[in-house]
C-alpha positions in Angstrom: -15.9 -20.2 -11.7 -13.2 -21.2 -13.8 -13.1 -24.4 -16.0 -11.0 -26.1 -18.4 -12.8 -25.4 -21.7 -14.8 -22.4 -20.4 -13.9 -19.9 -23.4 -11.5 -19.9 -26.3 -7.9 -20.6 -26.0 -5.6 -17.9 -25.0 -3.7 -16.6 -27.9 -0.4 -16.2 -26.1 0.3 -18.9 -23.4 3.8 -18.1 -22.7 2.8 -14.7 -21.7 0.0 -16.4 -19.3 2.6 -18.7 -18.0 5.1 -15.8 -17.1 2.7 -13.6 -15.7 1.1 -16.5 -13.5 4.8 -17.5 -12.4 5.2 -14.0 -11.3 2.3 -13.9 -9.2 3.1 -16.8 -7.6 6.1 -15.0 -6.0 3.7 -12.1 -5.0 2.0 -14.8 -2.8 4.9 -14.5 -0.4 4.0 -11.2 0.9 0.5 -11.2 0.0 -1.5 -14.2 1.3 -4.7 -12.5 0.3 -4.3 -13.6 -3.4 -3.1 -17.1 -2.4 -6.3 -18.7 -3.4 -7.1 -16.8 -6.7 -3.3 -17.4 -8.0 -3.9 -21.0 -6.9 -6.9 -21.1 -9.2 -5.2 -19.7 -12.4 -2.0 -22.1 -11.8 -4.1 -24.8 -12.8 -4.5 -23.8 -16.0 -1.2 -23.2 -17.2 -1.1 -26.2 -19.6 -3.9 -24.7 -21.8 -5.3 -21.3 -20.8 -8.3 -19.7 -22.1 -9.4 -16.3 -22.4 -11.6 -16.3 -19.1 -8.5 -17.5 -17.5 -6.5 -14.2 -19.0 -9.2 -12.2 -17.6 -9.0 -13.8 -14.2 -5.2 -12.8 -14.0 -5.8 -9.5 -15.0 -8.4 -9.0 -12.4 -6.0 -10.1 -9.7 -3.4 -7.5 -11.2 -6.4 -5.1 -11.1 -6.6 -5.9 -7.2 -3.1 -5.8 -6.4 -2.9 -2.2 -8.0 -6.0 -1.0 -5.7 -4.2 -2.5 -2.6 -0.4 -1.8 -3.5 -0.5 -0.4 0.4 -1.5 -3.7 1.7 1.3 -5.7 3.2 2.3 -8.3 5.9 2.3 -6.4 9.2 3.9 -8.0 12.1 3.3 -6.0 15.0 4.6 -6.4 18.7 1.9 -8.3 20.5 1.5 -8.8 24.2 0.3 -12.4 23.6 2.1 -15.3 22.2 -1.0 -17.5 22.1 -1.1 -19.8 18.7 -4.2 -19.7 17.0 -4.9 -22.2 14.0 -7.7 -22.4 11.6 -8.5 -24.9 9.1 -11.2 -25.9 6.4 -14.6 -24.7 7.7 -13.1 -22.1 10.2 -11.9 -20.4 7.0 -15.3 -19.3 6.3 -14.8 -15.9 8.4 -11.5 -15.2 6.9 -12.1 -13.5 3.3 -8.6 -14.5 2.0 -9.4 -18.3 2.8 -12.9 -19.0 2.1 -12.0 -21.9 0.0 -13.0 -25.1 2.0 -15.3 -27.1 0.0 -16.3 -30.4 -0.9 -15.8 -31.7 -4.5 -15.6 -28.0 -5.6 -13.7 -28.2 -8.7 -16.1 -28.9 -11.6 -12.9 -30.4 -13.9 -11.7 -33.3 -11.4 -14.2 -33.2 -8.3 -11.3 -32.7 -5.9 -11.7 -30.4 -2.8 -10.0 -27.4 -1.7 -8.5 -27.2 2.0 -6.5 -24.9 3.6 -5.0 -23.6 7.2 -3.9 -20.2 8.6 -1.8 -20.1 12.0 -1.5 -16.9 14.0 1.0 -16.0 16.7 -0.7 -13.6 18.5 -2.3 -11.2 16.1 0.3 -11.9 13.3 -0.1 -14.3 10.5 2.6 -17.0 10.7 1.9 -19.8 7.9 -0.8 -20.3 5.6 -1.8 -22.4 3.0 -4.8 -23.2 0.4 -4.4 -26.3 -1.8 -6.3 -28.8 -3.7 -6.4 -32.2 -2.2 -4.6 -35.1 -4.0 -7.6 -37.6 -4.0 -11.2 -37.1 -4.8 -13.5 -37.1 -1.6 -16.2 -39.6 -1.4 -17.8 -38.1 1.6 -17.9 -35.1 3.8 -17.1 -36.8 7.0 
């Protein structure tokens, strides 16, 4: 798990910020990396060596899955399905619902995915603005 002070400071924070900024644009067509990119974005102010290693891991994943894209297929159904938080455990790209999961600020993650038929139409994964005091 990444944390604010989990290793030595990274020697080129500008390079880190440029690469992470570019990865943010990639998430528009690759929702499978949204959670990971969200995590590394949280450390733009003072990246560490471990944060840089996480960015390189995302790049290696992208290189190995270059043929993966969003696919919109014609569907015989126009049923709208929405999944949020706990329901995300079955979706590998969005298994991020937690309770006070960030060790640095104790804020929770939440998210959603909306499908129109079998096509992913909208998604989000983000840290909540306030600290959760209860899981109910």
